[in-house]
N, C-alpha and C positions, 0 to 999 in steps of 0.2 A: 878575794877577787881583786885584781888590779884596779886601782881607781881609774876613772875616765881620763884624768890628767896623765897618769902614768902610761896607760895604753896609747893615748894620743901622742905622748912624747916618744915612746918606742917606735910607733908606727911612722911618725914624722922623720925620725932619725934614719930609720931603715930606708924609707922612700927617698930621702935626700941622698943616700948612698947608692941609689939605683935599684933597690929591690922592689918587687911587686909585693904588696902586703894585703892580706885578708885578715880581718879581725873577727873572731868568734867570741861571744860573751858568756858561754857556758861550756861545760865538758862535752855533753852530747853533740852540740853543734860544732865543736872543735873536731871531734872524731869524724863526723859526717863530712865536714869541709876537707879534712885531710885525706879521707878516702876518695872523695870526688876529684880533688884538685892535684893530688900526688905531689906535694911540695918537696923541695930539696932540704929545707930547714923548717923546723917548727919551734917557735918560742912560746913557752907556756907559763902561765901563772900557777903557782902551787895551790892557790886558794880559789880556783874556779868553782862556781856553783854547779850543781848537778853531779859531777864527780871531779876530783882534783886533777891537777896537771900530771901527777905521776900515773894516775889511772888512765888518762888520755894517752900518755906515752906507752903504757902497757898494751892498750887496745890497738893502737895504730902499728905497733911492732909485732902483732900476732902474725903467724905464717899466712902468706897470701895477701898481706896488706903492705904497709910502707916500711918494711924491714930495713931499707937502705936510707931512709930519711934521718938526718941529724936532728937531735932535739936538745933544747936548752930549757931548763925549768927555772923560773925566777920567783923569788919570794921577797917581799918587802919586810924589813925588820919592824918590830913593834916599839923600839926605843931609840933614843938619840944615839948617834954614833954607830948604828948598825947598817 
């Protein structure tokens, strides 16, 4: 899961650039939010609890859902220099 500092930083940066940002803290709520809000872009953490960012991406891209939304999956490295 993205640390609160990381998600706060990403949210702040995107809002500063003029984007409206909704933060979900786990996979199931990310899917629910995406289906309800129909975003243009989804930024996901690979390590979301519940189910990971790749599973969120699979679920929202199912036929009849958000097949047109662009997705980016982020993962923080575990060592220096990553």
